[in-house]
Biotite code that builds the C-alpha atoms (Angstrom):
import biotite.structure as struc

atoms = struc.array([
    struc.Atom([0.000, 0.000, 0.000], chain_id="A", res_id=1, res_name="MET", atom_name="CA", element="C"),
    struc.Atom([2.818, 2.395, 0.880], chain_id="A", res_id=2, res_name="SER", atom_name="CA", element="C"),
    struc.Atom([4.552, 1.793, -2.472], chain_id="A", res_id=3, res_name="SER", atom_name="CA", element="C"),
    struc.Atom([1.316, 2.574, -4.327], chain_id="A", res_id=4, res_name="ALA", atom_name="CA", element="C"),
    struc.Atom([0.984, 5.785, -2.295], chain_id="A", res_id=5, res_name="ARG", atom_name="CA", element="C"),
    struc.Atom([4.552, 6.753, -3.151], chain_id="A", res_id=6, res_name="GLU", atom_name="CA", element="C"),
    struc.Atom([3.907, 6.136, -6.859], chain_id="A", res_id=7, res_name="GLU", atom_name="CA", element="C"),
    struc.Atom([0.718, 8.198, -6.698], chain_id="A", res_id=8, res_name="LEU", atom_name="CA", element="C"),
    struc.Atom([2.593, 11.192, -5.262], chain_id="A", res_id=9, res_name="SER", atom_name="CA", element="C"),
    struc.Atom([4.617, 11.608, -8.457], chain_id="A", res_id=10, res_name="GLN", atom_name="CA", element="C"),
    struc.Atom([1.471, 12.192, -10.563], chain_id="A", res_id=11, res_name="PHE", atom_name="CA", element="C"),
    struc.Atom([0.115, 15.177, -8.637], chain_id="A", res_id=12, res_name="ASP", atom_name="CA", element="C"),
    struc.Atom([-3.411, 13.778, -8.354], chain_id="A", res_id=13, res_name="ILE", atom_name="CA", element="C"),
    struc.Atom([-5.425, 13.047, -5.243], chain_id="A", res_id=14, res_name="SER", atom_name="CA", element="C"),
    struc.Atom([-6.267, 9.589, -3.959], chain_id="A", res_id=15, res_name="ASN", atom_name="CA", element="C"),
    struc.Atom([-9.913, 10.278, -4.806], chain_id="A", res_id=16, res_name="GLU", atom_name="CA", element="C"),
    struc.Atom([-9.006, 11.110, -8.410], chain_id="A", res_id=17, res_name="GLU", atom_name="CA", element="C"),
    struc.Atom([-6.934, 7.953, -8.622], chain_id="A", res_id=18, res_name="LYS", atom_name="CA", element="C"),
    struc.Atom([-9.772, 5.804, -7.243], chain_id="A", res_id=19, res_name="ASP", atom_name="CA", element="C"),
    struc.Atom([-12.168, 7.300, -9.781], chain_id="A", res_id=20, res_name="LYS", atom_name="CA", element="C"),
    struc.Atom([-9.828, 6.542, -12.683], chain_id="A", res_id=21, res_name="LEU", atom_name="CA", element="C"),
    struc.Atom([-9.219, 2.989, -11.454], chain_id="A", res_id=22, res_name="VAL", atom_name="CA", element="C"),
    struc.Atom([-12.970, 2.453, -11.090], chain_id="A", res_id=23, res_name="GLY", atom_name="CA", element="C"),
    struc.Atom([-13.656, 3.705, -14.610], chain_id="A", res_id=24, res_name="GLU", atom_name="CA", element="C"),
    struc.Atom([-10.968, 1.485, -16.120], chain_id="A", res_id=25, res_name="VAL", atom_name="CA", element="C"),
    struc.Atom([-12.182, -1.526, -14.132], chain_id="A", res_id=26, res_name="THR", atom_name="CA", element="C"),
    struc.Atom([-15.804, -1.015, -15.200], chain_id="A", res_id=27, res_name="ARG", atom_name="CA", element="C"),
    struc.Atom([-14.768, -0.563, -18.821], chain_id="A", res_id=28, res_name="TYR", atom_name="CA", element="C"),
    struc.Atom([-12.824, -3.842, -18.782], chain_id="A", res_id=29, res_name="ILE", atom_name="CA", element="C"),
    struc.Atom([-15.744, -5.774, -17.295], chain_id="A", res_id=30, res_name="LEU", atom_name="CA", element="C"),
    struc.Atom([-18.438, -4.301, -19.540], chain_id="A", res_id=31, res_name="PHE", atom_name="CA", element="C"),
    struc.Atom([-16.355, -4.398, -22.735], chain_id="A", res_id=32, res_name="LYS", atom_name="CA", element="C"),
    struc.Atom([-15.451, -8.044, -22.118], chain_id="A", res_id=33, res_name="THR", atom_name="CA", element="C"),
    struc.Atom([-19.138, -8.901, -21.770], chain_id="A", res_id=34, res_name="GLU", atom_name="CA", element="C"),
    struc.Atom([-20.244, -6.851, -24.779], chain_id="A", res_id=35, res_name="GLN", atom_name="CA", element="C"),
    struc.Atom([-17.523, -8.149, -27.112], chain_id="A", res_id=36, res_name="SER", atom_name="CA", element="C"),
    struc.Atom([-17.817, -11.826, -26.096], chain_id="A", res_id=37, res_name="ASN", atom_name="CA", element="C"),
    struc.Atom([-14.335, -11.889, -24.644], chain_id="A", res_id=38, res_name="GLY", atom_name="CA", element="C"),
    struc.Atom([-12.430, -10.140, -27.434], chain_id="A", res_id=39, res_name="CYS", atom_name="CA", element="C"),
    struc.Atom([-9.174, -8.567, -26.231], chain_id="A", res_id=40, res_name="PRO", atom_name="CA", element="C"),
    struc.Atom([-9.253, -4.945, -25.112], chain_id="A", res_id=41, res_name="ILE", atom_name="CA", element="C"),
    struc.Atom([-6.534, -2.723, -26.564], chain_id="A", res_id=42, res_name="LYS", atom_name="CA", element="C"),
    struc.Atom([-4.330, -0.866, -24.128], chain_id="A", res_id=43, res_name="ARG", atom_name="CA", element="C"),
    struc.Atom([-5.021, 2.272, -26.162], chain_id="A", res_id=44, res_name="GLU", atom_name="CA", element="C"),
    struc.Atom([-8.699, 2.079, -25.162], chain_id="A", res_id=45, res_name="GLU", atom_name="CA", element="C"),
    struc.Atom([-7.794, 2.027, -21.472], chain_id="A", res_id=46, res_name="LEU", atom_name="CA", element="C"),
    struc.Atom([-5.238, 4.815, -21.899], chain_id="A", res_id=47, res_name="THR", atom_name="CA", element="C"),
    struc.Atom([-7.848, 7.035, -23.558], chain_id="A", res_id=48, res_name="GLN", atom_name="CA", element="C"),
    struc.Atom([-10.104, 6.746, -20.519], chain_id="A", res_id=49, res_name="ILE", atom_name="CA", element="C"),
    struc.Atom([-7.324, 8.389, -18.504], chain_id="A", res_id=50, res_name="ILE", atom_name="CA", element="C"),
    struc.Atom([-5.988, 10.922, -20.998], chain_id="A", res_id=51, res_name="THR", atom_name="CA", element="C"),
    struc.Atom([-9.434, 12.249, -21.924], chain_id="A", res_id=52, res_name="LYS", atom_name="CA", element="C"),
    struc.Atom([-9.592, 13.580, -18.358], chain_id="A", res_id=53, res_name="LYS", atom_name="CA", element="C"),
    struc.Atom([-6.669, 15.846, -19.260], chain_id="A", res_id=54, res_name="ASN", atom_name="CA", element="C"),
    struc.Atom([-4.174, 13.792, -17.294], chain_id="A", res_id=55, res_name="TYR", atom_name="CA", element="C"),
    struc.Atom([-1.008, 13.868, -19.367], chain_id="A", res_id=56, res_name="ARG", atom_name="CA", element="C"),
    struc.Atom([1.512, 12.300, -17.003], chain_id="A", res_id=57, res_name="GLN", atom_name="CA", element="C"),
    struc.Atom([3.476, 9.756, -19.036], chain_id="A", res_id=58, res_name="LYS", atom_name="CA", element="C"),
    struc.Atom([3.387, 6.837, -16.602], chain_id="A", res_id=59, res_name="ASN", atom_name="CA", element="C"),
    struc.Atom([-0.082, 7.440, -15.152], chain_id="A", res_id=60, res_name="LEU", atom_name="CA", element="C"),
    struc.Atom([-1.904, 4.979, -17.497], chain_id="A", res_id=61, res_name="PRO", atom_name="CA", element="C"),
    struc.Atom([0.464, 2.179, -16.463], chain_id="A", res_id=62, res_name="THR", atom_name="CA", element="C"),
    struc.Atom([-0.087, 2.976, -12.788], chain_id="A", res_id=63, res_name="PHE", atom_name="CA", element="C"),
    struc.Atom([-3.897, 3.073, -13.143], chain_id="A", res_id=64, res_name="VAL", atom_name="CA", element="C"),
    struc.Atom([-4.041, -0.126, -15.206], chain_id="A", res_id=65, res_name="ILE", atom_name="CA", element="C"),
    struc.Atom([-1.912, -1.916, -12.615], chain_id="A", res_id=66, res_name="ASN", atom_name="CA", element="C"),
    struc.Atom([-4.242, -0.691, -9.851], chain_id="A", res_id=67, res_name="GLU", atom_name="CA", element="C"),
    struc.Atom([-7.245, -1.886, -11.875], chain_id="A", res_id=68, res_name="ALA", atom_name="CA", element="C"),
    struc.Atom([-5.488, -5.225, -12.296], chain_id="A", res_id=69, res_name="LYS", atom_name="CA", element="C"),
    struc.Atom([-5.178, -5.563, -8.510], chain_id="A", res_id=70, res_name="SER", atom_name="CA", element="C"),
    struc.Atom([-8.828, -4.593, -8.045], chain_id="A", res_id=71, res_name="LYS", atom_name="CA", element="C"),
    struc.Atom([-10.034, -7.108, -10.617], chain_id="A", res_id=72, res_name="LEU", atom_name="CA", element="C"),
    struc.Atom([-8.089, -9.824, -8.821], chain_id="A", res_id=73, res_name="SER", atom_name="CA", element="C"),
    struc.Atom([-8.935, -8.999, -5.207], chain_id="A", res_id=74, res_name="SER", atom_name="CA", element="C"),
    struc.Atom([-12.617, -8.076, -5.681], chain_id="A", res_id=75, res_name="ILE", atom_name="CA", element="C"),
    struc.Atom([-13.816, -9.868, -8.800], chain_id="A", res_id=76, res_name="PHE", atom_name="CA", element="C"),
    struc.Atom([-11.507, -12.886, -8.946], chain_id="A", res_id=77, res_name="GLY", atom_name="CA", element="C"),
    struc.Atom([-10.173, -12.095, -12.421], chain_id="A", res_id=78, res_name="TYR", atom_name="CA", element="C"),
    struc.Atom([-6.627, -11.950, -13.709], chain_id="A", res_id=79, res_name="GLU", atom_name="CA", element="C"),
    struc.Atom([-6.012, -9.128, -16.177], chain_id="A", res_id=80, res_name="LEU", atom_name="CA", element="C"),
    struc.Atom([-3.695, -10.846, -18.618], chain_id="A", res_id=81, res_name="ARG", atom_name="CA", element="C"),
    struc.Atom([-1.700, -9.074, -21.292], chain_id="A", res_id=82, res_name="GLU", atom_name="CA", element="C"),
    struc.Atom([-1.655, -10.586, -24.766], chain_id="A", res_id=83, res_name="LEU", atom_name="CA", element="C"),
    struc.Atom([1.520, -9.852, -26.667], chain_id="A", res_id=84, res_name="GLN", atom_name="CA", element="C"),
    struc.Atom([0.984, -10.728, -30.302], chain_id="A", res_id=85, res_name="ARG", atom_name="CA", element="C"),
    struc.Atom([3.772, -12.759, -31.831], chain_id="A", res_id=86, res_name="SER", atom_name="CA", element="C"),
    struc.Atom([4.842, -13.156, -35.420], chain_id="A", res_id=87, res_name="ARG", atom_name="CA", element="C"),
    struc.Atom([2.892, -16.038, -37.005], chain_id="A", res_id=88, res_name="PRO", atom_name="CA", element="C"),
    struc.Atom([5.037, -18.995, -38.067], chain_id="A", res_id=89, res_name="SER", atom_name="CA", element="C"),
    struc.Atom([3.479, -18.790, -41.525], chain_id="A", res_id=90, res_name="SER", atom_name="CA", element="C"),
    struc.Atom([5.206, -15.432, -42.034], chain_id="A", res_id=91, res_name="ALA", atom_name="CA", element="C"),
    struc.Atom([8.425, -17.237, -42.821], chain_id="A", res_id=92, res_name="THR", atom_name="CA", element="C"),
    struc.Atom([6.783, -18.981, -45.766], chain_id="A", res_id=93, res_name="GLN", atom_name="CA", element="C"),
    struc.Atom([6.258, -15.970, -48.001], chain_id="A", res_id=94, res_name="GLY", atom_name="CA", element="C"),
    struc.Atom([3.479, -13.984, -46.391], chain_id="A", res_id=95, res_name="ARG", atom_name="CA", element="C"),
    struc.Atom([1.340, -12.198, -48.968], chain_id="A", res_id=96, res_name="ALA", atom_name="CA", element="C"),
    struc.Atom([-1.059, -10.300, -46.734], chain_id="A", res_id=97, res_name="SER", atom_name="CA", element="C"),
    struc.Atom([-2.894, -10.740, -43.502], chain_id="A", res_id=98, res_name="SER", atom_name="CA", element="C"),
    struc.Atom([-6.070, -9.682, -41.748], chain_id="A", res_id=99, res_name="SER", atom_name="CA", element="C"),
    struc.Atom([-4.050, -9.603, -38.541], chain_id="A", res_id=100, res_name="GLN", atom_name="CA", element="C"),
    struc.Atom([-1.237, -7.053, -38.742], chain_id="A", res_id=101, res_name="GLN", atom_name="CA", element="C"),
    struc.Atom([0.880, -8.342, -35.889], chain_id="A", res_id=102, res_name="TYR", atom_name="CA", element="C"),
    struc.Atom([3.615, -5.785, -36.338], chain_id="A", res_id=103, res_name="GLY", atom_name="CA", element="C"),
    struc.Atom([1.410, -2.734, -35.813], chain_id="A", res_id=104, res_name="ALA", atom_name="CA", element="C"),
    struc.Atom([-0.826, -4.104, -33.085], chain_id="A", res_id=105, res_name="ASP", atom_name="CA", element="C"),
    struc.Atom([-0.693, -2.530, -29.671], chain_id="A", res_id=106, res_name="ALA", atom_name="CA", element="C"),
    struc.Atom([-0.784, -4.478, -26.441], chain_id="A", res_id=107, res_name="LYS", atom_name="CA", element="C"),
    struc.Atom([-4.155, -5.873, -25.470], chain_id="A", res_id=108, res_name="SER", atom_name="CA", element="C"),
    struc.Atom([-5.730, -7.523, -22.445], chain_id="A", res_id=109, res_name="TYR", atom_name="CA", element="C"),
    struc.Atom([-8.189, -10.257, -21.535], chain_id="A", res_id=110, res_name="ILE", atom_name="CA", element="C"),
    struc.Atom([-9.590, -11.252, -18.165], chain_id="A", res_id=111, res_name="ILE", atom_name="CA", element="C"),
    struc.Atom([-9.295, -14.829, -16.945], chain_id="A", res_id=112, res_name="VAL", atom_name="CA", element="C"),
    struc.Atom([-11.106, -16.291, -13.962], chain_id="A", res_id=113, res_name="SER", atom_name="CA", element="C"),
    struc.Atom([-8.874, -17.204, -11.028], chain_id="A", res_id=114, res_name="GLN", atom_name="CA", element="C"),
    struc.Atom([-11.471, -19.548, -9.550], chain_id="A", res_id=115, res_name="LEU", atom_name="CA", element="C"),
    struc.Atom([-10.737, -23.276, -9.388], chain_id="A", res_id=116, res_name="PRO", atom_name="CA", element="C"),
    struc.Atom([-12.165, -25.088, -12.414], chain_id="A", res_id=117, res_name="ALA", atom_name="CA", element="C"),
    struc.Atom([-14.798, -26.988, -10.405], chain_id="A", res_id=118, res_name="ASP", atom_name="CA", element="C"),
    struc.Atom([-16.002, -23.846, -8.628], chain_id="A", res_id=119, res_name="VAL", atom_name="CA", element="C"),
    struc.Atom([-16.131, -21.888, -11.894], chain_id="A", res_id=120, res_name="TYR", atom_name="CA", element="C"),
    struc.Atom([-18.123, -24.644, -13.591], chain_id="A", res_id=121, res_name="LYS", atom_name="CA", element="C"),
    struc.Atom([-20.617, -24.865, -10.728], chain_id="A", res_id=122, res_name="LYS", atom_name="CA", element="C"),
    struc.Atom([-21.228, -21.183, -10.016], chain_id="A", res_id=123, res_name="TYR", atom_name="CA", element="C"),
    struc.Atom([-20.103, -19.137, -13.029], chain_id="A", res_id=124, res_name="VAL", atom_name="CA", element="C"),
    struc.Atom([-20.172, -21.145, -16.233], chain_id="A", res_id=125, res_name="GLU", atom_name="CA", element="C"),
    struc.Atom([-23.187, -20.360, -18.374], chain_id="A", res_id=126, res_name="ASN", atom_name="CA", element="C"),
    struc.Atom([-24.826, -23.437, -19.882], chain_id="A", res_id=127, res_name="ASP", atom_name="CA", element="C"),
    struc.Atom([-26.363, -21.242, -22.573], chain_id="A", res_id=128, res_name="GLU", atom_name="CA", element="C"),
    struc.Atom([-22.911, -20.561, -24.025], chain_id="A", res_id=129, res_name="THR", atom_name="CA", element="C"),
    struc.Atom([-21.573, -24.113, -23.695], chain_id="A", res_id=130, res_name="SER", atom_name="CA", element="C"),
    struc.Atom([-22.082, -24.666, -27.444], chain_id="A", res_id=131, res_name="HIS", atom_name="CA", element="C"),
    struc.Atom([-19.586, -21.866, -28.127], chain_id="A", res_id=132, res_name="VAL", atom_name="CA", element="C"),
    struc.Atom([-17.044, -23.505, -25.841], chain_id="A", res_id=133, res_name="THR", atom_name="CA", element="C"),
    struc.Atom([-17.677, -26.818, -27.572], chain_id="A", res_id=134, res_name="GLY", atom_name="CA", element="C"),
    struc.Atom([-17.172, -25.324, -31.022], chain_id="A", res_id=135, res_name="PHE", atom_name="CA", element="C"),
    struc.Atom([-13.982, -23.602, -29.865], chain_id="A", res_id=136, res_name="THR", atom_name="CA", element="C"),
    struc.Atom([-12.464, -26.826, -28.589], chain_id="A", res_id=137, res_name="PHE", atom_name="CA", element="C"),
    struc.Atom([-13.504, -28.770, -31.693], chain_id="A", res_id=138, res_name="VAL", atom_name="CA", element="C"),
    struc.Atom([-11.704, -26.263, -33.928], chain_id="A", res_id=139, res_name="VAL", atom_name="CA", element="C"),
    struc.Atom([-8.650, -26.061, -31.664], chain_id="A", res_id=140, res_name="LEU", atom_name="CA", element="C"),
    struc.Atom([-8.582, -29.850, -31.410], chain_id="A", res_id=141, res_name="GLY", atom_name="CA", element="C"),
    struc.Atom([-8.551, -30.209, -35.196], chain_id="A", res_id=142, res_name="ILE", atom_name="CA", element="C"),
    struc.Atom([-5.706, -27.700, -35.514], chain_id="A", res_id=143, res_name="ILE", atom_name="CA", element="C"),
    struc.Atom([-3.785, -29.345, -32.677], chain_id="A", res_id=144, res_name="HIS", atom_name="CA", element="C"),
    struc.Atom([-3.986, -32.727, -34.435], chain_id="A", res_id=145, res_name="LEU", atom_name="CA", element="C"),
    struc.Atom([-2.865, -31.042, -37.665], chain_id="A", res_id=146, res_name="ALA", atom_name="CA", element="C"),
    struc.Atom([0.337, -29.907, -35.963], chain_id="A", res_id=147, res_name="GLY", atom_name="CA", element="C"),
    struc.Atom([-0.686, -26.436, -34.837], chain_id="A", res_id=148, res_name="GLY", atom_name="CA", element="C"),
    struc.Atom([-1.721, -24.991, -38.196], chain_id="A", res_id=149, res_name="LYS", atom_name="CA", element="C"),
    struc.Atom([-4.035, -25.958, -41.020], chain_id="A", res_id=150, res_name="ILE", atom_name="CA", element="C"),
    struc.Atom([-5.191, -24.587, -44.368], chain_id="A", res_id=151, res_name="THR", atom_name="CA", element="C"),
    struc.Atom([-8.691, -23.171, -44.607], chain_id="A", res_id=152, res_name="GLU", atom_name="CA", element="C"),
    struc.Atom([-9.742, -25.897, -47.053], chain_id="A", res_id=153, res_name="ASP", atom_name="CA", element="C"),
    struc.Atom([-8.573, -28.681, -44.750], chain_id="A", res_id=154, res_name="ASN", atom_name="CA", element="C"),
    struc.Atom([-10.214, -27.111, -41.724], chain_id="A", res_id=155, res_name="LEU", atom_name="CA", element="C"),
    struc.Atom([-13.578, -26.881, -43.473], chain_id="A", res_id=156, res_name="TRP", atom_name="CA", element="C"),
    struc.Atom([-13.121, -30.428, -44.742], chain_id="A", res_id=157, res_name="HIS", atom_name="CA", element="C"),
    struc.Atom([-12.974, -31.690, -41.156], chain_id="A", res_id=158, res_name="HIS", atom_name="CA", element="C"),
    struc.Atom([-15.784, -29.402, -39.962], chain_id="A", res_id=159, res_name="LEU", atom_name="CA", element="C"),
    struc.Atom([-18.052, -30.599, -42.780], chain_id="A", res_id=160, res_name="ARG", atom_name="CA", element="C"),
    struc.Atom([-17.550, -34.162, -41.545], chain_id="A", res_id=161, res_name="ARG", atom_name="CA", element="C"),
    struc.Atom([-19.064, -32.930, -38.282], chain_id="A", res_id=162, res_name="LEU", atom_name="CA", element="C"),
    struc.Atom([-22.009, -31.354, -40.090], chain_id="A", res_id=163, res_name="GLY", atom_name="CA", element="C"),
    struc.Atom([-20.660, -27.797, -39.958], chain_id="A", res_id=164, res_name="LEU", atom_name="CA", element="C"),
    struc.Atom([-20.628, -26.265, -43.433], chain_id="A", res_id=165, res_name="CYS", atom_name="CA", element="C"),
    struc.Atom([-19.021, -22.959, -44.337], chain_id="A", res_id=166, res_name="GLU", atom_name="CA", element="C"),
    struc.Atom([-22.146, -21.850, -46.229], chain_id="A", res_id=167, res_name="ASN", atom_name="CA", element="C"),
    struc.Atom([-24.504, -22.542, -43.328], chain_id="A", res_id=168, res_name="GLU", atom_name="CA", element="C"),
    struc.Atom([-26.345, -19.283, -42.602], chain_id="A", res_id=169, res_name="GLU", atom_name="CA", element="C"),
    struc.Atom([-28.688, -20.374, -39.832], chain_id="A", res_id=170, res_name="SER", atom_name="CA", element="C"),
    struc.Atom([-27.277, -23.266, -37.863], chain_id="A", res_id=171, res_name="HIS", atom_name="CA", element="C"),
    struc.Atom([-29.768, -23.993, -35.032], chain_id="A", res_id=172, res_name="PRO", atom_name="CA", element="C"),
    struc.Atom([-27.077, -23.501, -32.380], chain_id="A", res_id=173, res_name="ILE", atom_name="CA", element="C"),
    struc.Atom([-24.156, -21.577, -33.875], chain_id="A", res_id=174, res_name="LEU", atom_name="CA", element="C"),
    struc.Atom([-25.978, -19.444, -36.427], chain_id="A", res_id=175, res_name="GLY", atom_name="CA", element="C"),
    struc.Atom([-23.694, -18.435, -39.290], chain_id="A", res_id=176, res_name="LYS", atom_name="CA", element="C"),
    struc.Atom([-20.781, -20.868, -39.103], chain_id="A", res_id=177, res_name="ILE", atom_name="CA", element="C"),
    struc.Atom([-18.286, -18.586, -40.839], chain_id="A", res_id=178, res_name="LYS", atom_name="CA", element="C"),
    struc.Atom([-18.954, -15.877, -38.249], chain_id="A", res_id=179, res_name="LEU", atom_name="CA", element="C"),
    struc.Atom([-18.503, -18.407, -35.433], chain_id="A", res_id=180, res_name="ALA", atom_name="CA", element="C"),
    struc.Atom([-15.073, -19.255, -36.841], chain_id="A", res_id=181, res_name="LEU", atom_name="CA", element="C"),
    struc.Atom([-14.184, -15.599, -37.369], chain_id="A", res_id=182, res_name="GLU", atom_name="CA", element="C"),
    struc.Atom([-15.071, -14.915, -33.720], chain_id="A", res_id=183, res_name="ALA", atom_name="CA", element="C"),
    struc.Atom([-12.233, -17.252, -32.692], chain_id="A", res_id=184, res_name="LEU", atom_name="CA", element="C"),
    struc.Atom([-9.850, -15.041, -34.683], chain_id="A", res_id=185, res_name="VAL", atom_name="CA", element="C"),
    struc.Atom([-11.192, -11.874, -33.056], chain_id="A", res_id=186, res_name="GLN", atom_name="CA", element="C"),
    struc.Atom([-10.909, -13.468, -29.608], chain_id="A", res_id=187, res_name="GLN", atom_name="CA", element="C"),
    struc.Atom([-7.292, -14.417, -30.406], chain_id="A", res_id=188, res_name="ARG", atom_name="CA", element="C"),
    struc.Atom([-7.695, -18.171, -30.194], chain_id="A", res_id=189, res_name="TYR", atom_name="CA", element="C"),
    struc.Atom([-6.741, -18.348, -33.874], chain_id="A", res_id=190, res_name="LEU", atom_name="CA", element="C"),
    struc.Atom([-4.360, -16.477, -36.143], chain_id="A", res_id=191, res_name="GLN", atom_name="CA", element="C"),
    struc.Atom([-5.511, -16.173, -39.759], chain_id="A", res_id=192, res_name="LYS", atom_name="CA", element="C"),
    struc.Atom([-2.911, -15.442, -42.390], chain_id="A", res_id=193, res_name="ASP", atom_name="CA", element="C"),
    struc.Atom([-2.533, -15.538, -46.167], chain_id="A", res_id=194, res_name="LYS", atom_name="CA", element="C"),
    struc.Atom([0.578, -17.326, -47.373], chain_id="A", res_id=195, res_name="VAL", atom_name="CA", element="C"),
    struc.Atom([1.858, -17.182, -50.935], chain_id="A", res_id=196, res_name="SER", atom_name="CA", element="C"),
    struc.Atom([2.959, -20.360, -52.664], chain_id="A", res_id=197, res_name="GLY", atom_name="CA", element="C"),
    struc.Atom([3.488, -21.935, -56.106], chain_id="A", res_id=198, res_name="PRO", atom_name="CA", element="C"),
    struc.Atom([-0.257, -22.294, -56.589], chain_id="A", res_id=199, res_name="GLU", atom_name="CA", element="C"),
    struc.Atom([-1.175, -18.849, -55.335], chain_id="A", res_id=200, res_name="GLY", atom_name="CA", element="C"),
    struc.Atom([-2.305, -17.605, -51.942], chain_id="A", res_id=201, res_name="ASN", atom_name="CA", element="C"),
    struc.Atom([-3.437, -20.035, -49.267], chain_id="A", res_id=202, res_name="THR", atom_name="CA", element="C"),
    struc.Atom([-5.353, -19.057, -46.150], chain_id="A", res_id=203, res_name="LEU", atom_name="CA", element="C"),
    struc.Atom([-3.815, -20.613, -43.072], chain_id="A", res_id=204, res_name="LEU", atom_name="CA", element="C"),
    struc.Atom([-5.161, -20.931, -39.533], chain_id="A", res_id=205, res_name="TYR", atom_name="CA", element="C"),
    struc.Atom([-2.873, -21.483, -36.571], chain_id="A", res_id=206, res_name="GLU", atom_name="CA", element="C"),
    struc.Atom([-2.941, -21.034, -32.819], chain_id="A", res_id=207, res_name="PHE", atom_name="CA", element="C"),
    struc.Atom([-2.915, -17.466, -31.519], chain_id="A", res_id=208, res_name="ALA", atom_name="CA", element="C"),
    struc.Atom([-2.001, -16.273, -28.019], chain_id="A", res_id=209, res_name="GLU", atom_name="CA", element="C"),
    struc.Atom([-4.989, -17.609, -26.104], chain_id="A", res_id=210, res_name="ARG", atom_name="CA", element="C"),
    struc.Atom([-4.724, -21.093, -27.597], chain_id="A", res_id=211, res_name="ALA", atom_name="CA", element="C"),
    struc.Atom([-1.004, -21.131, -26.774], chain_id="A", res_id=212, res_name="LEU", atom_name="CA", element="C"),
    struc.Atom([-1.712, -20.532, -23.080], chain_id="A", res_id=213, res_name="ASP", atom_name="CA", element="C"),
    struc.Atom([-0.590, -23.541, -21.038], chain_id="A", res_id=214, res_name="ASP", atom_name="CA", element="C"),
    struc.Atom([-3.986, -23.957, -19.362], chain_id="A", res_id=215, res_name="ALA", atom_name="CA", element="C"),
    struc.Atom([-5.820, -23.968, -22.705], chain_id="A", res_id=216, res_name="ILE", atom_name="CA", element="C"),
    struc.Atom([-3.273, -26.317, -24.295], chain_id="A", res_id=217, res_name="LYS", atom_name="CA", element="C"),
    struc.Atom([-3.686, -28.813, -21.463], chain_id="A", res_id=218, res_name="SER", atom_name="CA", element="C"),
    struc.Atom([-7.476, -28.663, -21.788], chain_id="A", res_id=219, res_name="ARG", atom_name="CA", element="C"),
    struc.Atom([-7.232, -29.282, -25.532], chain_id="A", res_id=220, res_name="ILE", atom_name="CA", element="C"),
    struc.Atom([-5.036, -32.322, -24.930], chain_id="A", res_id=221, res_name="GLN", atom_name="CA", element="C"),
    struc.Atom([-7.428, -33.559, -22.256], chain_id="A", res_id=222, res_name="GLU", atom_name="CA", element="C"),
    struc.Atom([-10.386, -33.053, -24.612], chain_id="A", res_id=223, res_name="TYR", atom_name="CA", element="C"),
    struc.Atom([-8.672, -35.061, -27.382], chain_id="A", res_id=224, res_name="ILE", atom_name="CA", element="C"),
    struc.Atom([-7.653, -37.769, -24.925], chain_id="A", res_id=225, res_name="SER", atom_name="CA", element="C"),
    struc.Atom([-11.264, -38.179, -23.777], chain_id="A", res_id=226, res_name="GLN", atom_name="CA", element="C"),
    struc.Atom([-12.433, -38.602, -27.369], chain_id="A", res_id=227, res_name="ILE", atom_name="CA", element="C"),
    struc.Atom([-9.728, -41.177, -28.099], chain_id="A", res_id=228, res_name="VAL", atom_name="CA", element="C"),
    struc.Atom([-10.559, -43.146, -24.942], chain_id="A", res_id=229, res_name="GLN", atom_name="CA", element="C"),
    struc.Atom([-14.252, -43.065, -25.800], chain_id="A", res_id=230, res_name="ARG", atom_name="CA", element="C"),
    struc.Atom([-13.595, -44.367, -29.311], chain_id="A", res_id=231, res_name="ASP", atom_name="CA", element="C"),
    struc.Atom([-11.335, -47.118, -27.970], chain_id="A", res_id=232, res_name="VAL", atom_name="CA", element="C"),
    struc.Atom([-13.998, -48.162, -25.448], chain_id="A", res_id=233, res_name="SER", atom_name="CA", element="C"),
    struc.Atom([-16.662, -48.241, -28.133], chain_id="A", res_id=234, res_name="GLN", atom_name="CA", element="C"),
    struc.Atom([-14.404, -50.320, -30.367], chain_id="A", res_id=235, res_name="GLY", atom_name="CA", element="C"),
    struc.Atom([-13.790, -52.841, -27.591], chain_id="A", res_id=236, res_name="GLU", atom_name="CA", element="C"),
    struc.Atom([-17.512, -53.035, -26.889], chain_id="A", res_id=237, res_name="ALA", atom_name="CA", element="C"),
    struc.Atom([-18.248, -53.777, -30.563], chain_id="A", res_id=238, res_name="ASP", atom_name="CA", element="C"),
])
């Protein structure tokens, strides 16, 4: 607490002003996460909340965001996690263009529950969105089995075998399937990139930051393992 007070003194703002800024940033993170279905929040958005109040101190945004991070953890049970976009592996193969300009992207953040998995599932997890989670893990599972990246054609080939067609406009659960897949790109589970080759440009999907998180990777492996064990059991029964 004393170190935070010492940091605050260098910005020439009162504790009340600081608390107000931290509260505004915290509320924005919570509401924006809900409204955007978990898409990352750019640091620039959080910085603008502070600078629009005519606070121009260089390090003040960092201080306020760190305070909001502590508040999210201690009060709401969320970790504010920074996503640092990395260069896609496909870039080394003759990258033609990309919908995700990794070089110019600013830092962004997501919030992740700090609750134990069983507690989160019992008290927080929304059954109405379980189909989205299921779709996410199906897609990530396919890409994992493909070695971490897959062409668009191959991905749709596997999804069609599951009854999910790219031209489906009104799936009874997922709605427009292409938009459901695009949402995984916006949420940074997937990286989508065009790669040039002898036969022209190929659209490639690979894991983005959220799918590369150790917790997500272990859940993907567990998900695949359960499917394999189920298939083995069914084969033995037959």
